[in-house]
N, C-alpha and C positions, 0 to 999 in steps of 0.2 A: 456183707458184700462189699467188695472193694470198689472204690470210685475210679473210673477211667477218665476222669476229667483232665484235659490237657494242662490246666493250670497247676496241677499237683505233680507233673512230671519234672524230674531234675535233669539238668544238662545245659549245654550251650546252644544258642541259636546260630544260624548261619551268619547273621549280621555280626554277632559278637566275635565269632571266629575270624571273619574278614577284617574287622577293626584291629584285632590283636596282630594278625599277620602284617597289616599295613604299618602298624607301629614298629614292629620288629624290622621291617624293611627300611623304614626311615632311619632308625637307630644304626643299622648296619651300614647304611650309606654314609652317615657321619663318621663312623669308625674307620671305614676304608679311606675316606678322604683325609682323615687326620694322620694316617700312616704315611702318606706321600708329602704332606706339608713340610715336615722338617727338612727333607732333601731339597725341596724347592727353595726354602729359606737359606739353606747352606750354599746352594748354587748362586743365589743372589748376592750373598756376602762375598763369595769368591770373586764374582764378576765385578762387584763394586771396588774391592781392594785391588784387583788386577788392573782396573781402569785408572787407578791412582799411580801405578808404577811409572807411566810416562812423565807425570809431573815431578815425581821424585827424581827420576833419571835426568830430566832436564836441569833441575836444580844442581845436581851433582856435576853434570857436564859444564854448566856455567862456572861452577867453583873450581873444578879440576881440569877443564878443557878436554875431558874424555868421559866415557862411560865406565872406565876400568874399576872405579870404586863401587859400582852398583852391585851389591851382594847382600844376601840374607845373613851371612855370617858376620858381616861387618856391623859395627855399632852405629851405622849411619842414621842420623835422626830422620824419621819419616819413612825409611825403607824397612827397618826391622819390624815395626808394628804391622805393616802391610803383609810382610812375609809370614809373620806369626799367625795372622788372621787367615791367610790363604791356606797355610799348612793345616791349621785347626779345622777348617771347613771343607777341604778337598778330600777326595777318597784316599784313605790310607796316608794322608799327608803328602800325596804325590804332587810335588811342585818343583819346578826347576827355573832358575833365572840365570842367564849367562850373558857374557859380553864377548865381543870379538877380540881376537888377540891384539889388534891395534887400537881397541877402545872406541871405534867409530860407530859401533852398532850394539844393540842388545836385543834379547828376546826372552820371553817367559812363557811357560806352559803349566797348566794345572789340570789335573784330572777331576772331573765333576760327575755328579750323579746324572744318569741318563734315563729318560722315560722308556726307551726301547731296550735297555739292557746292554747295548753295545758301548764300547769305550767312547767316551766323549771328552774332549779337551777344550779348554779355553786358551787361546793363544794371543799374545800381544808382542809386537816387535817395533823397533825403531824404523824399520823399512816400510811397513804397510799398515800398521794399526792393529785392530782387534778383530777376532773371529772365533766362532765355535767350529771345531774341526774334528774329524776322525782320521785325518791324514797322518799315516805313520811317518811319511817323509818329513813333514813339518816338525813333528814331535821329535824325531831322531836328530834332525838338524839342530834344533834348539838344545837338546840334551848334550850334543857333541860340541856345543858352542859355535856352530856354523851359522852365526847370526846373519851373515849376509845372504844366506840361502833361506833363512827362516822367514819367508814372506807369507804372512798369515792371510792376506787377501789377494 
């Protein structure tokens, strides 16, 4: 005769199943948060480098009496490493720095990762400072070197 004692039954208890599900949920939360962390870090690097552009621009203006030499393609000390870092960490290397034709103004925009999925740009200009924007007008003004119109704030 076979024993029907509950101690001899094989299987998982409800508590064991709940514990396993809780562990899986915790591990998946860590995994999901680790997927977004690199983009946040990249945005912070772009923002930090972009915020250094005005300092480099002012040094060049003091030396040359204009912003004309502010360029990523130039071998300007202090500018090239900032540009390289921004290009490396922005979306698809989307970064533009421009000066007005008379050299009295500059602007720069970089495309960054957005939590919402919409285009998001970081913008800085000699006219108004720094801002996060989705404004196509501001972005196009800077890309077209209309720095007097590229008012970020």
